[in-house]
PDB file of N, H, CA, C and O in Angstrom:
ATOM      1  N   MET A   1      -8.203   5.762   1.942  1.00  0.00           N
ATOM      2  CA  MET A   1      -7.447   4.854   1.171  1.00  0.00           C
ATOM      3  C   MET A   1      -6.172   4.537   1.897  1.00  0.00           C
ATOM      4  O   MET A   1      -5.391   5.443   2.190  1.00  0.00           O
ATOM      5  N   SER A   2      -5.940   3.317   2.189  1.00  0.00           N
ATOM      6  H   SER A   2      -6.574   2.581   1.952  1.00  0.00           H
ATOM      7  CA  SER A   2      -4.743   2.937   2.884  1.00  0.00           C
ATOM      8  C   SER A   2      -4.565   1.434   2.932  1.00  0.00           C
ATOM      9  O   SER A   2      -5.522   0.679   2.757  1.00  0.00           O
ATOM     10  N   LEU A   3      -3.374   1.015   3.163  1.00  0.00           N
ATOM     11  H   LEU A   3      -2.597   1.628   3.305  1.00  0.00           H
ATOM     12  CA  LEU A   3      -3.024  -0.394   3.330  1.00  0.00           C
ATOM     13  C   LEU A   3      -2.507  -0.614   4.725  1.00  0.00           C
ATOM     14  O   LEU A   3      -2.126   0.333   5.413  1.00  0.00           O
ATOM     15  N   ARG A   4      -2.492  -1.874   5.149  1.00  0.00           N
ATOM     16  H   ARG A   4      -2.801  -2.643   4.590  1.00  0.00           H
ATOM     17  CA  ARG A   4      -1.866  -2.262   6.389  1.00  0.00           C
ATOM     18  C   ARG A   4      -1.139  -3.605   6.261  1.00  0.00           C
ATOM     19  O   ARG A   4      -1.422  -4.399   5.363  1.00  0.00           O
ATOM     20  N   ILE A   5      -0.218  -3.833   7.158  1.00  0.00           N
ATOM     21  H   ILE A   5       0.012  -3.188   7.887  1.00  0.00           H
ATOM     22  CA  ILE A   5       0.620  -5.029   7.139  1.00  0.00           C
ATOM     23  C   ILE A   5       0.089  -5.933   8.292  1.00  0.00           C
ATOM     24  O   ILE A   5      -0.064  -5.488   9.430  1.00  0.00           O
ATOM     25  N   THR A   6      -0.179  -7.198   7.955  1.00  0.00           N
ATOM     26  H   THR A   6      -0.054  -7.560   7.031  1.00  0.00           H
ATOM     27  CA  THR A   6      -0.682  -8.138   8.874  1.00  0.00           C
ATOM     28  C   THR A   6       0.462  -8.824   9.648  1.00  0.00           C
ATOM     29  O   THR A   6       1.644  -8.640   9.354  1.00  0.00           O
ATOM     30  N   GLU A   7       0.054  -9.618  10.644  1.00  0.00           N
ATOM     31  H   GLU A   7      -0.905  -9.767  10.883  1.00  0.00           H
ATOM     32  CA  GLU A   7       1.012 -10.342  11.508  1.00  0.00           C
ATOM     33  C   GLU A   7       1.831 -11.383  10.797  1.00  0.00           C
ATOM     34  O   GLU A   7       2.801 -11.909  11.343  1.00  0.00           O
ATOM     35  N   GLU A   8       1.432 -11.685   9.552  1.00  0.00           N
ATOM     36  H   GLU A   8       0.644 -11.258   9.109  1.00  0.00           H
ATOM     37  CA  GLU A   8       2.241 -12.627   8.712  1.00  0.00           C
ATOM     38  C   GLU A   8       3.551 -12.119   8.206  1.00  0.00           C
ATOM     39  O   GLU A   8       4.349 -12.846   7.614  1.00  0.00           O
ATOM     40  N   CYS A   9       3.758 -10.820   8.459  1.00  0.00           N
ATOM     41  H   CYS A   9       3.110 -10.229   8.939  1.00  0.00           H
ATOM     42  CA  CYS A   9       5.000 -10.119   7.990  1.00  0.00           C
ATOM     43  C   CYS A   9       6.212 -10.844   8.498  1.00  0.00           C
ATOM     44  O   CYS A   9       6.254 -11.234   9.665  1.00  0.00           O
ATOM     45  N   THR A  10       7.180 -11.032   7.672  1.00  0.00           N
ATOM     46  H   THR A  10       7.146 -10.715   6.725  1.00  0.00           H
ATOM     47  CA  THR A  10       8.403 -11.804   7.988  1.00  0.00           C
ATOM     48  C   THR A  10       9.534 -10.794   8.276  1.00  0.00           C
ATOM     49  O   THR A  10      10.676 -11.202   8.486  1.00  0.00           O
ATOM     50  N   PHE A  11       9.229  -9.481   8.289  1.00  0.00           N
ATOM     51  H   PHE A  11       8.301  -9.149   8.118  1.00  0.00           H
ATOM     52  CA  PHE A  11      10.252  -8.436   8.699  1.00  0.00           C
ATOM     53  C   PHE A  11      11.350  -8.461   7.717  1.00  0.00           C
ATOM     54  O   PHE A  11      12.493  -8.253   8.125  1.00  0.00           O
ATOM     55  N   CYS A  12      11.121  -8.706   6.396  1.00  0.00           N
ATOM     56  H   CYS A  12      10.192  -8.874   6.064  1.00  0.00           H
ATOM     57  CA  CYS A  12      12.166  -8.756   5.421  1.00  0.00           C
ATOM     58  C   CYS A  12      12.597  -7.423   4.865  1.00  0.00           C
ATOM     59  O   CYS A  12      13.695  -7.305   4.321  1.00  0.00           O
ATOM     60  N   ALA A  13      11.746  -6.406   4.992  1.00  0.00           N
ATOM     61  H   ALA A  13      10.854  -6.502   5.434  1.00  0.00           H
ATOM     62  CA  ALA A  13      12.052  -4.999   4.572  1.00  0.00           C
ATOM     63  C   ALA A  13      11.902  -4.762   3.108  1.00  0.00           C
ATOM     64  O   ALA A  13      12.234  -3.672   2.643  1.00  0.00           O
ATOM     65  N   ALA A  14      11.431  -5.696   2.362  1.00  0.00           N
ATOM     66  H   ALA A  14      11.162  -6.582   2.740  1.00  0.00           H
ATOM     67  CA  ALA A  14      11.250  -5.510   0.903  1.00  0.00           C
ATOM     68  C   ALA A  14      10.302  -4.363   0.603  1.00  0.00           C
ATOM     69  O   ALA A  14      10.501  -3.650  -0.380  1.00  0.00           O
ATOM     70  N   CYS A  15       9.298  -4.169   1.405  1.00  0.00           N
ATOM     71  H   CYS A  15       9.137  -4.748   2.204  1.00  0.00           H
ATOM     72  CA  CYS A  15       8.262  -3.141   1.147  1.00  0.00           C
ATOM     73  C   CYS A  15       8.754  -1.750   1.437  1.00  0.00           C
ATOM     74  O   CYS A  15       8.388  -0.826   0.710  1.00  0.00           O
ATOM     75  N   GLU A  16       9.573  -1.539   2.469  1.00  0.00           N
ATOM     76  H   GLU A  16       9.870  -2.290   3.060  1.00  0.00           H
ATOM     77  CA  GLU A  16       9.911  -0.204   2.849  1.00  0.00           C
ATOM     78  C   GLU A  16      10.549   0.677   1.781  1.00  0.00           C
ATOM     79  O   GLU A  16      10.204   1.853   1.666  1.00  0.00           O
ATOM     80  N   ALA A  17      11.480   0.121   0.994  1.00  0.00           N
ATOM     81  H   ALA A  17      11.760  -0.835   1.088  1.00  0.00           H
ATOM     82  CA  ALA A  17      12.130   0.907  -0.025  1.00  0.00           C
ATOM     83  C   ALA A  17      11.199   1.191  -1.192  1.00  0.00           C
ATOM     84  O   ALA A  17      11.453   2.109  -1.973  1.00  0.00           O
ATOM     85  N   GLU A  18      10.121   0.415  -1.325  1.00  0.00           N
ATOM     86  H   GLU A  18       9.916  -0.330  -0.691  1.00  0.00           H
ATOM     87  CA  GLU A  18       9.285   0.615  -2.511  1.00  0.00           C
ATOM     88  C   GLU A  18       8.259   1.720  -2.303  1.00  0.00           C
ATOM     89  O   GLU A  18       7.651   2.170  -3.274  1.00  0.00           O
ATOM     90  N   CYS A  19       8.040   2.186  -1.037  1.00  0.00           N
ATOM     91  H   CYS A  19       8.535   1.821  -0.248  1.00  0.00           H
ATOM     92  CA  CYS A  19       7.035   3.163  -0.828  1.00  0.00           C
ATOM     93  C   CYS A  19       7.470   4.604  -1.212  1.00  0.00           C
ATOM     94  O   CYS A  19       8.409   5.148  -0.630  1.00  0.00           O
ATOM     95  N   PRO A  20       6.785   5.196  -2.180  1.00  0.00           N
ATOM     96  CA  PRO A  20       7.129   6.544  -2.664  1.00  0.00           C
ATOM     97  C   PRO A  20       6.846   7.667  -1.714  1.00  0.00           C
ATOM     98  O   PRO A  20       7.362   8.769  -1.901  1.00  0.00           O
ATOM     99  N   VAL A  21       6.046   7.434  -0.699  1.00  0.00           N
ATOM    100  H   VAL A  21       5.627   6.539  -0.546  1.00  0.00           H
ATOM    101  CA  VAL A  21       5.716   8.442   0.265  1.00  0.00           C
ATOM    102  C   VAL A  21       6.231   8.217   1.646  1.00  0.00           C
ATOM    103  O   VAL A  21       5.832   8.907   2.584  1.00  0.00           O
ATOM    104  N   ASN A  22       7.136   7.238   1.794  1.00  0.00           N
ATOM    105  H   ASN A  22       7.461   6.678   1.032  1.00  0.00           H
ATOM    106  CA  ASN A  22       7.762   6.845   3.041  1.00  0.00           C
ATOM    107  C   ASN A  22       6.754   6.550   4.161  1.00  0.00           C
ATOM    108  O   ASN A  22       6.955   6.967   5.302  1.00  0.00           O
ATOM    109  N   ALA A  23       5.696   5.849   3.841  1.00  0.00           N
ATOM    110  H   ALA A  23       5.533   5.510   2.914  1.00  0.00           H
ATOM    111  CA  ALA A  23       4.638   5.519   4.810  1.00  0.00           C
ATOM    112  C   ALA A  23       4.986   4.200   5.570  1.00  0.00           C
ATOM    113  O   ALA A  23       4.317   3.886   6.555  1.00  0.00           O
ATOM    114  N   ILE A  24       5.972   3.458   5.154  1.00  0.00           N
ATOM    115  H   ILE A  24       6.515   3.713   4.355  1.00  0.00           H
ATOM    116  CA  ILE A  24       6.258   2.191   5.734  1.00  0.00           C
ATOM    117  C   ILE A  24       7.543   2.313   6.586  1.00  0.00           C
ATOM    118  O   ILE A  24       8.537   2.892   6.147  1.00  0.00           O
ATOM    119  N   SER A  25       7.498   1.749   7.821  1.00  0.00           N
ATOM    120  H   SER A  25       6.691   1.279   8.177  1.00  0.00           H
ATOM    121  CA  SER A  25       8.658   1.777   8.710  1.00  0.00           C
ATOM    122  C   SER A  25       8.662   0.478   9.536  1.00  0.00           C
ATOM    123  O   SER A  25       7.655  -0.226   9.624  1.00  0.00           O
ATOM    124  N   ALA A  26       9.815   0.187  10.133  1.00  0.00           N
ATOM    125  H   ALA A  26      10.633   0.759  10.061  1.00  0.00           H
ATOM    126  CA  ALA A  26       9.978  -0.993  10.956  1.00  0.00           C
ATOM    127  C   ALA A  26       9.248  -0.808  12.275  1.00  0.00           C
ATOM    128  O   ALA A  26       9.465   0.183  12.974  1.00  0.00           O
ATOM    129  N   GLY A  27       8.401  -1.737  12.614  1.00  0.00           N
ATOM    130  H   GLY A  27       8.225  -2.541  12.046  1.00  0.00           H
ATOM    131  CA  GLY A  27       7.805  -1.721  13.988  1.00  0.00           C
ATOM    132  C   GLY A  27       8.657  -2.648  14.855  1.00  0.00           C
ATOM    133  O   GLY A  27       9.831  -2.870  14.560  1.00  0.00           O
ATOM    134  N   THR A  28       8.082  -3.173  15.894  1.00  0.00           N
ATOM    135  H   THR A  28       7.128  -2.992  16.133  1.00  0.00           H
ATOM    136  CA  THR A  28       8.816  -3.987  16.843  1.00  0.00           C
ATOM    137  C   THR A  28       9.056  -5.357  16.200  1.00  0.00           C
ATOM    138  O   THR A  28      10.189  -5.838  16.212  1.00  0.00           O
ATOM    139  N   ASP A  29       8.047  -5.982  15.653  1.00  0.00           N
ATOM    140  H   ASP A  29       7.127  -5.590  15.643  1.00  0.00           H
ATOM    141  CA  ASP A  29       8.134  -7.322  15.107  1.00  0.00           C
ATOM    142  C   ASP A  29       7.794  -7.457  13.615  1.00  0.00           C
ATOM    143  O   ASP A  29       8.167  -8.407  12.926  1.00  0.00           O
ATOM    144  N   ILE A  30       7.062  -6.439  13.177  1.00  0.00           N
ATOM    145  H   ILE A  30       6.759  -5.667  13.736  1.00  0.00           H
ATOM    146  CA  ILE A  30       6.600  -6.358  11.781  1.00  0.00           C
ATOM    147  C   ILE A  30       6.770  -4.947  11.261  1.00  0.00           C
ATOM    148  O   ILE A  30       6.940  -4.018  12.050  1.00  0.00           O
ATOM    149  N   TYR A  31       6.727  -4.761   9.939  1.00  0.00           N
ATOM    150  H   TYR A  31       6.589  -5.516   9.298  1.00  0.00           H
ATOM    151  CA  TYR A  31       6.709  -3.437   9.360  1.00  0.00           C
ATOM    152  C   TYR A  31       5.356  -2.934   9.493  1.00  0.00           C
ATOM    153  O   TYR A  31       4.394  -3.702   9.499  1.00  0.00           O
ATOM    154  N   VAL A  32       5.235  -1.592   9.605  1.00  0.00           N
ATOM    155  H   VAL A  32       6.017  -0.969   9.600  1.00  0.00           H
ATOM    156  CA  VAL A  32       3.898  -0.917   9.733  1.00  0.00           C
ATOM    157  C   VAL A  32       3.770   0.153   8.678  1.00  0.00           C
ATOM    158  O   VAL A  32       4.758   0.707   8.195  1.00  0.00           O
ATOM    159  N   ILE A  33       2.507   0.433   8.326  1.00  0.00           N
ATOM    160  H   ILE A  33       1.705  -0.017   8.718  1.00  0.00           H
ATOM    161  CA  ILE A  33       2.171   1.465   7.363  1.00  0.00           C
ATOM    162  C   ILE A  33       1.416   2.595   8.102  1.00  0.00           C
ATOM    163  O   ILE A  33       0.442   2.346   8.813  1.00  0.00           O
ATOM    164  N   ASP A  34       1.874   3.788   7.922  1.00  0.00           N
ATOM    165  H   ASP A  34       2.665   3.991   7.345  1.00  0.00           H
ATOM    166  CA  ASP A  34       1.218   4.949   8.501  1.00  0.00           C
ATOM    167  C   ASP A  34       0.077   5.223   7.626  1.00  0.00           C
ATOM    168  O   ASP A  34       0.254   5.767   6.535  1.00  0.00           O
ATOM    169  N   GLU A  35      -1.117   4.867   8.052  1.00  0.00           N
ATOM    170  H   GLU A  35      -1.260   4.425   8.937  1.00  0.00           H
ATOM    171  CA  GLU A  35      -2.380   4.943   7.283  1.00  0.00           C
ATOM    172  C   GLU A  35      -2.662   6.372   6.910  1.00  0.00           C
ATOM    173  O   GLU A  35      -3.269   6.586   5.861  1.00  0.00           O
ATOM    174  N   SER A  36      -2.286   7.349   7.660  1.00  0.00           N
ATOM    175  H   SER A  36      -1.793   7.175   8.512  1.00  0.00           H
ATOM    176  CA  SER A  36      -2.498   8.760   7.305  1.00  0.00           C
ATOM    177  C   SER A  36      -1.622   9.314   6.177  1.00  0.00           C
ATOM    178  O   SER A  36      -1.856  10.390   5.628  1.00  0.00           O
ATOM    179  N   VAL A  37      -0.591   8.505   5.865  1.00  0.00           N
ATOM    180  H   VAL A  37      -0.400   7.631   6.311  1.00  0.00           H
ATOM    181  CA  VAL A  37       0.372   8.924   4.791  1.00  0.00           C
ATOM    182  C   VAL A  37       0.190   8.044   3.525  1.00  0.00           C
ATOM    183  O   VAL A  37       0.414   8.504   2.405  1.00  0.00           O
ATOM    184  N   CYS A  38      -0.221   6.766   3.730  1.00  0.00           N
ATOM    185  H   CYS A  38      -0.403   6.392   4.639  1.00  0.00           H
ATOM    186  CA  CYS A  38      -0.288   5.907   2.599  1.00  0.00           C
ATOM    187  C   CYS A  38      -1.327   6.369   1.519  1.00  0.00           C
ATOM    188  O   CYS A  38      -2.473   6.688   1.838  1.00  0.00           O
ATOM    189  N   THR A  39      -0.886   6.387   0.265  1.00  0.00           N
ATOM    190  H   THR A  39       0.045   6.128   0.006  1.00  0.00           H
ATOM    191  CA  THR A  39      -1.699   6.784  -0.832  1.00  0.00           C
ATOM    192  C   THR A  39      -2.027   5.563  -1.752  1.00  0.00           C
ATOM    193  O   THR A  39      -2.635   5.736  -2.808  1.00  0.00           O
ATOM    194  N   GLU A  40      -1.624   4.345  -1.343  1.00  0.00           N
ATOM    195  H   GLU A  40      -1.131   4.205  -0.484  1.00  0.00           H
ATOM    196  CA  GLU A  40      -1.731   3.134  -2.188  1.00  0.00           C
ATOM    197  C   GLU A  40      -1.118   3.368  -3.558  1.00  0.00           C
ATOM    198  O   GLU A  40      -1.541   2.797  -4.564  1.00  0.00           O
ATOM    199  N   CYS A  41      -0.105   4.228  -3.564  1.00  0.00           N
ATOM    200  H   CYS A  41       0.239   4.692  -2.747  1.00  0.00           H
ATOM    201  CA  CYS A  41       0.738   4.557  -4.759  1.00  0.00           C
ATOM    202  C   CYS A  41      -0.052   5.331  -5.787  1.00  0.00           C
ATOM    203  O   CYS A  41       0.408   5.436  -6.923  1.00  0.00           O
ATOM    204  N   GLU A  42      -1.184   5.867  -5.476  1.00  0.00           N
ATOM    205  H   GLU A  42      -1.558   5.782  -4.552  1.00  0.00           H
ATOM    206  CA  GLU A  42      -1.960   6.686  -6.430  1.00  0.00           C
ATOM    207  C   GLU A  42      -1.129   7.883  -6.849  1.00  0.00           C
ATOM    208  O   GLU A  42      -0.628   8.643  -6.021  1.00  0.00           O
ATOM    209  N   GLY A  43      -0.996   8.030  -8.185  1.00  0.00           N
ATOM    210  H   GLY A  43      -1.403   7.413  -8.858  1.00  0.00           H
ATOM    211  CA  GLY A  43      -0.141   9.046  -8.750  1.00  0.00           C
ATOM    212  C   GLY A  43       1.298   8.637  -8.917  1.00  0.00           C
ATOM    213  O   GLY A  43       2.086   9.388  -9.493  1.00  0.00           O
ATOM    214  N   TYR A  44       1.665   7.476  -8.434  1.00  0.00           N
ATOM    215  H   TYR A  44       1.025   6.867  -7.966  1.00  0.00           H
ATOM    216  CA  TYR A  44       3.049   6.978  -8.549  1.00  0.00           C
ATOM    217  C   TYR A  44       3.089   5.737  -9.364  1.00  0.00           C
ATOM    218  O   TYR A  44       4.033   5.563 -10.135  1.00  0.00           O
ATOM    219  N   ALA A  45       2.131   4.857  -9.253  1.00  0.00           N
ATOM    220  H   ALA A  45       1.364   4.999  -8.627  1.00  0.00           H
ATOM    221  CA  ALA A  45       2.107   3.571  -9.882  1.00  0.00           C
ATOM    222  C   ALA A  45       0.703   3.062 -10.160  1.00  0.00           C
ATOM    223  O   ALA A  45      -0.251   3.572  -9.571  1.00  0.00           O
ATOM    224  N   ASP A  46       0.551   2.143 -10.975  1.00  0.00           N
ATOM    225  H   ASP A  46       1.326   1.729 -11.453  1.00  0.00           H
ATOM    226  CA  ASP A  46      -0.814   1.613 -11.270  1.00  0.00           C
ATOM    227  C   ASP A  46      -1.463   0.815 -10.137  1.00  0.00           C
ATOM    228  O   ASP A  46      -2.683   0.724 -10.006  1.00  0.00           O
ATOM    229  N   SER A  47      -0.545   0.229  -9.309  1.00  0.00           N
ATOM    230  H   SER A  47       0.447   0.302  -9.415  1.00  0.00           H
ATOM    231  CA  SER A  47      -1.016  -0.519  -8.137  1.00  0.00           C
ATOM    232  C   SER A  47       0.009  -0.355  -7.021  1.00  0.00           C
ATOM    233  O   SER A  47       1.134   0.070  -7.283  1.00  0.00           O
ATOM    234  N   PRO A  48      -0.356  -0.683  -5.776  1.00  0.00           N
ATOM    235  CA  PRO A  48       0.609  -0.504  -4.628  1.00  0.00           C
ATOM    236  C   PRO A  48       1.876  -1.240  -4.898  1.00  0.00           C
ATOM    237  O   PRO A  48       1.852  -2.441  -5.170  1.00  0.00           O
ATOM    238  N   ALA A  49       2.994  -0.548  -4.830  1.00  0.00           N
ATOM    239  H   ALA A  49       3.014   0.427  -4.608  1.00  0.00           H
ATOM    240  CA  ALA A  49       4.284  -1.139  -5.066  1.00  0.00           C
ATOM    241  C   ALA A  49       4.689  -2.113  -3.941  1.00  0.00           C
ATOM    242  O   ALA A  49       5.304  -3.148  -4.200  1.00  0.00           O
ATOM    243  N   CYS A  50       4.361  -1.793  -2.779  1.00  0.00           N
ATOM    244  H   CYS A  50       3.862  -0.952  -2.568  1.00  0.00           H
ATOM    245  CA  CYS A  50       4.707  -2.760  -1.611  1.00  0.00           C
ATOM    246  C   CYS A  50       4.059  -4.058  -1.745  1.00  0.00           C
ATOM    247  O   CYS A  50       4.670  -5.084  -1.447  1.00  0.00           O
ATOM    248  N   VAL A  51       2.779  -4.082  -2.203  1.00  0.00           N
ATOM    249  H   VAL A  51       2.282  -3.249  -2.445  1.00  0.00           H
ATOM    250  CA  VAL A  51       2.053  -5.325  -2.432  1.00  0.00           C
ATOM    251  C   VAL A  51       2.803  -6.182  -3.446  1.00  0.00           C
ATOM    252  O   VAL A  51       2.967  -7.383  -3.232  1.00  0.00           O
ATOM    253  N   ALA A  52       3.241  -5.610  -4.502  1.00  0.00           N
ATOM    254  H   ALA A  52       3.108  -4.635  -4.677  1.00  0.00           H
ATOM    255  CA  ALA A  52       3.915  -6.320  -5.543  1.00  0.00           C
ATOM    256  C   ALA A  52       5.168  -7.014  -5.126  1.00  0.00           C
ATOM    257  O   ALA A  52       5.510  -8.068  -5.664  1.00  0.00           O
ATOM    258  N   VAL A  53       5.889  -6.420  -4.137  1.00  0.00           N
ATOM    259  H   VAL A  53       5.611  -5.565  -3.701  1.00  0.00           H
ATOM    260  CA  VAL A  53       7.201  -6.992  -3.702  1.00  0.00           C
ATOM    261  C   VAL A  53       7.130  -7.851  -2.495  1.00  0.00           C
ATOM    262  O   VAL A  53       8.111  -8.520  -2.171  1.00  0.00           O
ATOM    263  N   CYS A  54       6.020  -7.874  -1.803  1.00  0.00           N
ATOM    264  H   CYS A  54       5.223  -7.330  -2.066  1.00  0.00           H
ATOM    265  CA  CYS A  54       5.903  -8.573  -0.547  1.00  0.00           C
ATOM    266  C   CYS A  54       5.859 -10.106  -0.696  1.00  0.00           C
ATOM    267  O   CYS A  54       4.871 -10.655  -1.185  1.00  0.00           O
ATOM    268  N   PRO A  55       6.955 -10.803  -0.264  1.00  0.00           N
ATOM    269  CA  PRO A  55       7.005 -12.245  -0.408  1.00  0.00           C
ATOM    270  C   PRO A  55       5.974 -13.009   0.504  1.00  0.00           C
ATOM    271  O   PRO A  55       5.582 -14.136   0.205  1.00  0.00           O
ATOM    272  N   ALA A  56       5.578 -12.379   1.567  1.00  0.00           N
ATOM    273  H   ALA A  56       5.897 -11.463   1.810  1.00  0.00           H
ATOM    274  CA  ALA A  56       4.615 -12.965   2.535  1.00  0.00           C
ATOM    275  C   ALA A  56       3.184 -12.711   2.157  1.00  0.00           C
ATOM    276  O   ALA A  56       2.279 -13.297   2.751  1.00  0.00           O
ATOM    277  N   GLU A  57       2.949 -11.854   1.185  1.00  0.00           N
ATOM    278  H   GLU A  57       3.684 -11.379   0.702  1.00  0.00           H
ATOM    279  CA  GLU A  57       1.619 -11.483   0.804  1.00  0.00           C
ATOM    280  C   GLU A  57       0.763 -11.013   1.944  1.00  0.00           C
ATOM    281  O   GLU A  57      -0.408 -11.378   2.053  1.00  0.00           O
ATOM    282  N   CYS A  58       1.359 -10.188   2.808  1.00  0.00           N
ATOM    283  H   CYS A  58       2.310  -9.892   2.720  1.00  0.00           H
ATOM    284  CA  CYS A  58       0.677  -9.766   4.072  1.00  0.00           C
ATOM    285  C   CYS A  58       0.273  -8.331   4.056  1.00  0.00           C
ATOM    286  O   CYS A  58      -0.044  -7.790   5.116  1.00  0.00           O
ATOM    287  N   ILE A  59       0.262  -7.681   2.937  1.00  0.00           N
ATOM    288  H   ILE A  59       0.519  -8.120   2.076  1.00  0.00           H
ATOM    289  CA  ILE A  59      -0.203  -6.282   2.828  1.00  0.00           C
ATOM    290  C   ILE A  59      -1.599  -6.232   2.245  1.00  0.00           C
ATOM    291  O   ILE A  59      -1.846  -6.679   1.125  1.00  0.00           O
ATOM    292  N   VAL A  60      -2.542  -5.653   3.065  1.00  0.00           N
ATOM    293  H   VAL A  60      -2.341  -5.290   3.975  1.00  0.00           H
ATOM    294  CA  VAL A  60      -3.960  -5.744   2.692  1.00  0.00           C
ATOM    295  C   VAL A  60      -4.567  -4.354   2.905  1.00  0.00           C
ATOM    296  O   VAL A  60      -3.998  -3.475   3.553  1.00  0.00           O
ATOM    297  N   LYS A  61      -5.776  -4.214   2.309  1.00  0.00           N
ATOM    298  H   LYS A  61      -6.238  -4.928   1.783  1.00  0.00           H
ATOM    299  CA  LYS A  61      -6.531  -2.966   2.511  1.00  0.00           C
ATOM    300  C   LYS A  61      -6.822  -2.786   3.991  1.00  0.00           C
ATOM    301  O   LYS A  61      -7.155  -3.748   4.682  1.00  0.00           O
ATOM    302  N   ALA A  62      -6.695  -1.545   4.484  1.00  0.00           N
ATOM    303  H   ALA A  62      -6.424  -0.764   3.922  1.00  0.00           H
ATOM    304  CA  ALA A  62      -7.017  -1.244   5.862  1.00  0.00           C
ATOM    305  C   ALA A  62      -8.452  -1.221   6.082  1.00  0.00           C
ATOM    306  O   ALA A  62      -8.900  -0.979   7.203  1.00  0.00           O
TER     307      ALA A  62
END
């Protein structure tokens, strides 16, 4: 279970602060999700918090 951020990322950083397990970090041009850490917010929220705040709608299932 994991999510990933596509090339449509606008590098706005909205998602990073929402991650309860700190799986999101700044890459070179886009934010990236560490798939080995991502829990899709299971145990923290009903749905992935990063997806809810992403204005570019670029966070998808890995």
